N, C-alpha and C positions, 0 to 999 in steps of 0.2 A: 423413687428411693432411696435412701442411709438417712443410719443419724448418724453423726461424726462422734466421736471421742477422742480429744486431741489431749493429750497429758508427757510425761516428760521424766524420765528416773533422777533429772534433775529436784525431782520434790522431795523425795528420802536425803538428798545432800546438801538441806536445810535442816541441822540438827541443834535444836532448841533445850536449854538447861532442864534439869530431870524435872517432871515435874509438874515443864509447862504445859496448860491446854490446848494448843497448837501445835502438836509432836508431830511425828511420821507418823503413827503408829498411825492416825489419819487418814489418810491416804493411802495405806497397806491395808486396809478395812475394807475403804471406799472403790477401791480397783477391786480386790478381793469380792467385793457379793459385783460386780459385775462381768466378775470373766468368763462367763461362759452366756455373755447377750451378744446376740449379732449386729456389730458396731463395726462401723469403719474406723480403724484404728492409724492415729495419725500420731506421730512423734513432733510436740513443741516446740517451733523453729528459736532460736533468741534473737529479743529484740531490738534491734537496733538503739542508741542516742535517738536522732530525729525521727524516729517514732514514740519512746517516752516524754520526748520534748513537747509534744503535740499537749499537755499537760501540766510536765512539771519544768523545772527550768533545769538550766543543765548546771548549774552551780550547785543546786541540790543534788544530781547526780551526783558531782564531781566530790563532793562530801562526803557523800555516803559510801561512794569509793573510796575513799584516801578514812572511813573508819572501818574498812571489814577488816577484822584480826584472821592472823593467821591460825591461831589458834584461841580455842576458846568460845569464846563471849565479846558483844564489844555491849553494853543498855546505849541504849537513844532515849528508855524512860523503864518506867518501872514493869513493863507488861513484852514491850520491841527490843529483842533482842538482833544485833550483827551476826552473822558468823562465819564460816569460811567459804559459805556453802549460800547465803543464802541469795546472795543478788543473781546469783547465778541457775537459783530459781527465780528466782522472782522477775527476771528479764523475759523467762520461758513461760510467766505464768501470764506477760502482757503479748508474748508473741503468740500465746496459745487461742487469746482470741482474736487474734489482729487472722492469725491464718480459719480460724471459722468463721470471723466477721466477712473475709475472705470467702468463702465456700459455700454458705449459705447464700452472699447473695447475688453471686455466681452461678448458681445453683448447679452444684458441686453436688449438698447433700438438702435435704430438707431442714435440717434443723441439726443442731451442736451440743457439746459436754465436752469446756474446760476441765479436767479433776490436774488443779495444781495446788500448790498452798506455797507459801504463805499467800491468805487468803489479800485483797486491795481495794473497797471501799473505807479502810477511815482513815487512807493516805491524802490527806489533803499536797493542796499545791507544789509548798517546803517545807514538809511536815512527817516524818514517821511516824504513828502511833496503833494504837491496837492492831499488832504485826502484822501493820502494812504495810509495804516498802514506794508503790505504782497503779493507782488508781488501775486495775485493770479494765472495767466496767465501763468508764469513763476515755479511758485512752480506744478501747474498738468502737465507740460509738463518736467519738470525733474523727476514727478514717472511715470508716461507715464516711462521713458530712464531708472532711474534704481532700481524702479519697479516691473514697467510689463513686464521691456525684451525690448523694443520696438527700432527701431536699427533711427529709423529719427520720428523729432517728427515740423510741422509749426505752428508760431503763427503767426496771421494775425490780424492786432492793426487799423480800422479803426474808433479810434477817432478821435475825431479834434485833438488835443490836444497830440503831441510825447508821444508816449508811453516811453520817457528814461528811468527808472527800470525797462523794460522788455527788453530792451536792457541794461544796466547794468548786470542785472541777467543772460543771457545769451550770456554775450558780449564773452566768452572762449567758449562754448560749442558747436562745432561741429558740432554735433548729431543735434543741433537746427538752423529751418529757422527763424531768424524775419522779418516780414515784417511790416509797417509801413503805412501810410499815412497819413496827420494831414499839418495843416494848418500854414502859417512859410512865413512872424516870428508872431509868438504867443506865449505865452508861454507852454514850460519852458526855448527855447531860444535852444532846441539839434537838431539833428536828419535830421543834414545838412545828401548829398544824399553819402557825404568822407566820411560820417563814417559807417563802412563794417562790423565790426566787424574783430577778433582778427582772422579768417579763414572764410573770403568771405563769415561770414555768417548772415549777417546784410544788411538789406535792407528800406531801407527809398525814402521813395516819396513827396519832401516837395510841400504845391498846395499853390499857389500865393491866399492871399483874394478876396475871388467875384466866385474863382473854383466854377463851378454848376456844376451838376447829368452827363448834355452829355461828359464833361471831363476827371470829375474821371471814366464814365465806359469806356471810351478808355485807357488811362491809366490803368487802368484795366486790360485790352485785351490785353494789347502791352506787360505788364510789369510783371506783375504781376503772371494773371496763366499760363503764360509758365517759368515764375522762378518756380512755385507750380511742375508743371508739368515734370521741369527738375528733381525736389529734389525727387519727389516721397516721400512725405513723409505718414509714418502709422498711422496718426491723426494730424487732424487739428488744433486747437482751438482757435477759435475767441475770442480778445478785441470788443468788441458791444458797442463804444459808440453814442450815439446817438446824437452830440452834434454837426456834420455836418448839419443839418437841418439849414435850413433857417431861422426857429423860435428863434434859440440855442440865449439865452443874452450874452453868453462868450466868439462866436466867430465870424467868419464871412464867411464863405463858405457860398453856396447855393443851394444847395444840398435839396431832397423833399423825403414823407416816402418813394414815388414808388423810389426811388434809394436801397433804405434800400433790399428794395425785388427785385431788378435786381442785389444787390452788394451778396444776400445770395442765392440766387439762384443759379449765377454762382458761385460757390464759393461751392457751395454742390456737382453740378454737377459735380466739379472739386475732390471733393471729392470721389466722384465714381466714379473715374476714378480709385483715383489713390492708395486708402485706404479703399474700400468697402463701404463708405459715413461716415462715422465714424470723426464727427463733433462734439465736445464740443466750448459753447458758453458761457462768463463771463460780465457779467452790466459794462457799466466802465462808463462815461456821457452819459449827456444827462440831462439839465437845468432847458427847460420850458419842464412845464410837456404836454402840447396838446402835443409836439411833441415829447415830452420819449413815452406818451403812446400810442401814432397813429404809431411812428418806431417800434416801439418793437413790438409792436401787429404786427406790417405788415415781422418782422423776426420771427417771430417763428412761424405767419401760411406758411414761404416762410421750418423754418426744417419739417415743421410736415407733408406737403407736398410730403418735396423729401422723407422724409422719407418712405412714404405711396407705 
């Protein structure tokens, strides 16, 4: 079968202020790097409120809608801006993950990568932050559990920043295992190892500044892969941030492109053991354009190889 690439031009319609790291060029460079890949290309649908409400209350969605500017920018905080195209892009980010989950669980494709922006893993239940408005990965997990009838779903987040939003949205969900590796100390300041969820369903792996690929590989081999095998998810959702790369300007880890290849290969191998290879990946961070495009392409190439 195939690997699906799910995206939409709306990802280019969220135009952040000049100099903002979460910018249109991110998606342009990533899609250019994937242009020659033999992927099943799918347009990301627009998620309805009912789907977003699996994790976010209606009042929060309504508040965001009411503050969308006709032009320019509406600041939510010092980093997160509503723009005229922000919520269309964010809704299609959710819709892309839901479509990917549907296709992978339904057996249409082996795995899928959702190339959309803005990212989602910092959005908490009723708070937009860290460039994020809706919790794409968490909503995808809830959709798989509640709409498609899966018994267990794992979310693995390897973005350099802690996925505080995913943790918040799935904290009480005993059917979901949330695993995050992230630099610490670093914004947003959450993600201590002692944060383990309401049902021991959260696994945080803080990494000291300067941590390189060898240390990451050992940690995932010793801690993450065994935990996934014990949990036996029926689907693995990846929050694929590429800002742990040594070139990234917003953090201080020292991963290289080949580390993202290795990590993707190993996660797909675990998925092949426990859930028939079902993997959905969604783009999170990555703010050096060269590192993002190279690492993102390596990630997708490994997904494709796993599906062969």
